[in-house]
C-alpha positions in Angstrom: 8.5 19.2 11.1 10.9 20.2 13.9 11.0 23.8 14.9 14.0 25.7 13.3 16.6 27.1 15.7 16.3 24.4 18.4 19.7 23.5 19.9 19.5 19.8 19.5 22.7 18.2 18.3 22.8 16.2 15.1 23.2 13.0 17.1 20.0 13.5 19.0 18.2 14.9 16.0 19.1 11.9 13.8 18.2 9.3 16.4 14.8 11.0 16.7 14.3 10.8 12.9 15.3 7.2 12.8 12.9 6.3 15.5 10.1 8.3 13.9 10.1 6.1 10.8 9.2 9.1 8.6 12.0 8.7 6.1 12.3 5.7 3.8 15.7 4.0 4.1 16.6 5.7 7.4 16.7 2.7 9.6 18.6 1.0 12.4 21.2 -1.5 11.2 21.3 -3.5 14.4 19.0 -4.3 17.3 20.9 -2.4 20.0 20.7 0.8 17.9 24.3 1.6 17.7 24.5 1.5 13.9 22.1 3.0 11.3 21.6 3.3 7.5 21.1 6.7 5.9 19.7 6.8 2.3 22.3 8.2 -0.1 20.9 8.3 -3.6 22.8 10.6 -6.0 20.8 13.3 -7.7 22.0 12.2 -11.1 20.1 8.9 -10.9 17.2 8.7 -13.3 14.7 7.6 -10.5 15.8 10.4 -8.1 12.8 12.0 -6.5 13.4 15.3 -4.8 10.5 15.0 -2.3 11.6 11.5 -1.2 15.3 11.2 -1.7 16.2 14.7 -0.3 13.5 14.7 2.4 15.9 14.0 5.3 18.5 16.4 4.2 15.9 19.1 3.7 14.5 18.5 7.2 17.9 19.1 8.7 18.3 22.4 6.7 14.8 23.5 7.9 15.6 22.5 11.5 18.8 24.5 11.4 17.0 27.5 9.9 19.0 27.3 6.6 16.0 26.7 4.5 12.6 28.4 4.7 9.8 26.6 2.8 8.2 28.9 0.2 10.8 31.6 0.6 14.2 30.0 -0.3 15.1 28.2 -3.5 15.3 24.5 -3.1 19.0 23.3 -3.0 19.2 19.5 -2.4 22.9 19.5 -3.1 23.6 22.0 -0.3 21.2 20.1 2.1 23.1 16.9 1.5 26.4 18.6 1.8 25.5 20.0 5.2 24.7 16.6 6.7 27.6 14.9 4.9 30.2 17.4 6.3 28.6 17.2 9.8 28.8 13.4 9.9 32.3 13.5 8.5 33.7 15.8 11.2 31.6 14.8 14.2 33.1 12.7 17.0 29.7 11.2 17.4 29.7 9.2 14.2 32.0 6.8 12.4 31.3 5.6 8.9 31.3 1.9 8.4 32.2 1.5 4.7 32.0 -2.3 4.7 28.3 -2.1 5.6 27.5 0.7 3.1 25.9 -0.1 -0.2 26.3 2.7 -2.8 25.8 0.7 -6.0 22.4 -0.7 -5.4 19.0 0.8 -6.6 18.4 2.3 -3.2 21.9 3.2 -2.0 22.8 4.0 1.6 25.6 4.6 3.9 26.1 3.0 7.3 27.3 4.8 10.4 28.1 3.7 13.9 27.1 6.0 16.8 30.1 6.4 19.1 29.7 6.0 22.8 29.4 9.3 24.7 32.4 10.4 26.7 33.1 13.5 28.7 36.1 14.4 26.5 34.5 13.4 23.2 31.5 15.7 23.1 29.7 18.3 25.2 27.3 17.7 28.1 23.7 17.9 27.0 22.4 20.8 29.1 23.8 24.3 28.2 22.3 25.6 31.5 24.7 23.5 33.6 27.8 25.5 34.0 31.3 25.2 35.5 33.9 27.9 35.7 37.5 27.7 34.9 39.4 30.7 36.3 42.9 31.7 35.0 44.3 34.4 37.2 47.7 36.0 36.6 50.1 36.8 39.4 49.6 40.5 38.8 46.7 42.1 40.7 46.5 45.2 38.5 45.9 43.8 35.0 43.5 41.1 34.2 41.0 40.1 31.5 37.7 38.4 31.7 36.6 36.4 28.6 33.4 34.5 28.6 32.2 32.5 25.5 28.8 31.2 25.0 27.8 27.6 24.8 28.1 26.4 21.2 25.0 24.5 19.8 27.2 22.3 17.6 29.9 21.7 20.3 32.5 19.2 19.1 30.7 18.7 15.8 30.8 20.3 12.4 31.1 24.1 12.6 29.9 26.3 9.8 30.8 29.9 10.1 27.2 31.1 9.9 26.2 28.7 12.7 28.6 30.0 15.3 27.2 32.0 18.2 29.3 34.4 20.2 32.0 33.9 17.7 35.3 35.7 17.0 36.1 36.4 13.4 39.0 34.0 12.6 41.0 36.9 11.2 40.7 38.9 14.4 42.4 36.4 16.8 41.9 37.1 20.5 42.2 40.9 20.2 38.5 41.2 19.5 36.7 38.8 21.8 32.9 38.8 22.3 32.3 39.3 26.0 29.2 37.3 27.0 27.2 36.5 30.1 26.3 32.9 30.9 23.0 33.5 29.1 24.8 34.3 25.9 24.1 38.1 26.0 27.0 40.2 24.8 28.4 42.5 27.4 31.6 44.2 28.5 33.1 43.1 31.7 36.2 44.4 33.6 36.3 41.7 36.3 39.7 40.7 37.7 39.8 37.2 36.3 40.1 35.5 32.9 37.4 32.9 32.8 35.2 30.8 30.4 31.7 29.8 31.2 30.1 26.6 29.7 30.1 22.9 30.3 33.6 23.0 28.8 35.6 26.1 28.0 35.4 26.8 24.3 37.4 28.3 21.4 36.4 30.9 18.9 39.6 31.3 16.8 39.7 28.4 14.4 42.8 29.2 12.5 45.9 26.9 12.4 49.4 27.4 11.2 50.7 24.5 9.1 54.4 24.1 8.4 55.6 21.2 6.1 59.1 20.0 6.4 61.0 17.7 4.0 63.9 16.3 6.0 63.8 19.3 8.3 63.7 21.8 5.4 60.7 24.1 5.5 58.8 23.8 2.2 55.3 25.2 3.2 54.3 27.8 5.8 50.6 28.7 5.7 47.9 29.9 8.1 44.4 28.6 7.3 41.6 31.1 6.9 38.5 28.9 6.7 36.6 27.8 9.8 36.4 24.3 8.4 40.1 23.7 8.9 42.4 22.3 6.2 43.2 19.2 4.1 47.0 18.3 4.1 47.3 16.1 1.1 49.1 15.2 -2.2 47.4 16.9 -5.1 43.8 18.2 -4.9 40.6 16.9 -3.3 39.0 15.0 -6.1 35.7 16.6 -7.2 32.6 14.5 -7.0 34.1 12.0 -4.6 31.3 12.3 -2.1 32.1 9.1 -0.2 35.5 10.3 0.8 35.2 14.1 1.2 32.1 15.8 0.2 32.4 19.4 -1.2 33.4 20.9 2.1 35.1 24.3 2.2 38.2 23.2 4.1 41.3 24.9 2.8 43.8 22.7 0.9 47.5 22.5 1.8 49.1 20.3 -0.8 52.5 18.6 -0.4 54.9 20.3 -2.9 56.9 18.0 -5.3 60.2 16.8 -3.9 62.1 18.9 -6.5 61.3 22.2 -4.6 64.5 21.5 -2.5 67.7 19.7 -3.0 67.5 16.1 -1.7 70.0 13.2 -2.1 68.9 10.9 -4.9 67.9 8.0 -2.6 65.8 10.4 -0.4 64.1 12.0 -3.4 63.2 8.5 -4.7 61.8 7.4 -1.4 59.7 10.6 -1.1 58.4 10.1 -4.7 57.2 6.6 -3.7 55.5 7.9 -0.5 53.6 10.9 -1.8 51.1 9.0 -4.0 49.9 7.2 -0.9 49.0 10.5 0.7 46.6 11.5 -2.1 43.6 11.7 0.2 45.6 13.2 3.0 44.3 14.3 6.5 41.7 16.8 7.6 42.7 19.0 10.5 40.3 21.4 12.2 39.7 23.4 15.4 36.4 22.9 17.2 35.1 24.9 20.2 36.5 22.3 22.6 39.9 21.5 20.9 41.8 20.4 17.8 40.8 17.3 15.8 42.1 15.3 12.8 40.7 12.6 10.5 43.0 10.5 8.3 41.7 9.6 4.8 44.9 8.6 3.0 46.2 5.1 2.4 49.7 6.0 3.8 50.2 5.7 7.5 50.3 8.8 9.6 51.8 9.1 13.1 51.7 12.0 15.5 52.9 13.6 18.7 51.2 16.3 20.7 49.5 17.2 24.0 47.1 14.2 24.0 49.4 11.6 22.4 49.4 8.3 24.4 53.1 7.7 24.0 56.1 10.0 24.0 58.7 7.3 23.3 57.0 5.2 20.8 54.8 5.7 17.8 51.2 7.0 17.9 49.3 5.9 14.8 46.2 7.6 13.4 43.5 5.2 12.5 42.0 5.6 9.1 38.7 7.5 8.8 38.3 7.9 12.5 38.2 11.3 14.3 41.1 11.8 16.7 41.3 14.6 19.3 44.8 16.2 19.3 44.3 18.9 21.9 41.8 19.4 24.6 40.8 23.0 25.3 39.9 22.3 29.0 43.3 20.6 29.7 45.2 23.4 27.9 43.5 26.1 30.0 44.1 24.2 33.2 47.8 23.8 32.3 47.9 27.5 31.4 46.4 28.4 34.7 49.1 26.3 36.5 51.8 27.9 34.4 50.8 31.4 35.2 50.7 30.6 38.9 54.2 29.1 38.6 52.8 25.6 39.4 53.6 23.9 36.2 55.4 24.1 32.8 54.2 26.0 29.8 51.3 24.1 28.2 52.0 22.2 25.1 50.0 23.0 22.0 52.2 22.1 19.0 51.3 19.0 17.1 53.7 17.0 14.8 52.4 14.7 12.1 54.8 12.3 10.5 53.8 10.7 7.1 54.9 7.2 6.2 57.3 6.6 9.0 56.8 5.6 12.7 56.9 8.6 15.1 58.0 9.3 17.7 60.7 6.8 18.1 64.2 6.6 19.6 66.0 7.0 16.3 66.4 8.5 13.8 65.9 12.1 14.9 62.8 14.0 13.8 65.0 16.0 11.4 65.7 12.8 9.4 62.0 12.1 8.7 60.9 12.4 5.1 57.8 14.5 5.8 56.8 16.2 9.0 53.8 18.6 9.3 53.7 20.9 12.3 50.2 22.1 13.2 49.9 25.1 15.6 46.4 26.3 16.7 46.6 30.0 16.9 44.1 30.4 19.7 46.7 28.7 22.0 49.5 31.0 20.8 47.5 34.2 21.2 46.0 33.2 24.5 49.4 32.3 26.0 51.0 35.6 24.7 48.1 37.7 26.1 48.2 36.0 29.5 52.0 36.5 29.7 51.6 40.2 28.9 49.2 40.5 31.8 51.8 39.0 34.2 54.3 40.8 36.4 
C-alpha cells in the first residue's frame, strides 16, 4: 500500500489506483480516461463487505496517515466521508449524476476529471517557487510573511491536514513564518512576500451577511475550516449523494416574517425559499474563495472574478466556481500600496432567484442577497495600510 504522508494530490492518487486495477468497481468510464466509476455501496446493505467495499476508502485514509493498521479502530464511515468531501470540494472533479448508478447491486458514482489549468489548481512540484513581493511606500515598517506549500492545494482542506497553518480564530495577527522548505522561522526582512507556486491563504473564515430587500437579517462569521452552507432549512442527514456529513457550518435563511415585508414581496419570498433547500457551499482554500451550488433555485453572483459587471453571472449547478483568486488579489494589493491601482476587490454578492447584476432594479430591491467577505483579505488589507506612510 502507498506510503503514508506522501504529498500526492487526490487526483494523481486516484488515477494511480484506477490504473492499478486493485479495487473492484474502480474503473475508467471512457477510453480517453477523463471519466471514472468509483464504487459506492452503503454500509447498511446486507451484502456489504468491509474488506472489499471499504478497501479504497481505507487506502486513502492510510495514505494520508489518518489510519494506522493494527493501532486505530476501523472506521469505514469516516474513510468514505474523507474521500466524499474531498471529491465534492475539489476543482479537479465534477460528479456526473446521469452516469451514476446508486440503486443497483454494485452501486457506483461517476466523476469527470477536469482539465488542468493554472488557475484551477496548483502546479505539481512544490520545489518550483516564484515570489510575489508586496512592499509598502514606507521604508521603516514592513512585514515578511511566507507560507508553506499546501499538499492539498485547491482541494478539500481538513484542519488537521493543513501545514504551516494559522488558527482561523487568530486571523493574520499570528502568522507562522516559514522558509521555502517549510521550516518555521522568524524573519524581519523588509518585504511582505509569499513563497510557493501560488501565494496561499491560511485564514479560512468568511463573514456572511444575508439581506432581504436590503434589510440585514443575518450577520455571521464562520468558524469552521470547511466553510459554510447557505441554505433554507438544514442539511438533510443521510443524503450522501448531495452533501455527505461534512463539518461545514450551516447558515440558514430565516423565515420572511423576521422583518416587515409588503404582502406581495413576502409571498414571492415564500415561493422562492423552498427552491433553496440544498443551498450553496462557500469555502476558502489556500489559493482563493470557491462556491458550489446544490439548490434547484438559480443563483447569480458578482465579485472579483465575475465575467460580467453589467449582466448576470449564473452559477452552474453542482460545479465548483472560483470567486476570488489569491494571486490576483495580492498583485492588486501590491499595485494599490504603490499607488498604481485601485483598492483590490474582495467582496462577493450572491443573488438568489433573480438575475444579477443587471441594469435595474437596484440591488436593494432584490429579494435575497448574500454578501460573502473573506476575512483574510480584510485583515491583510488593513495590516498593509497600517504599515504605509
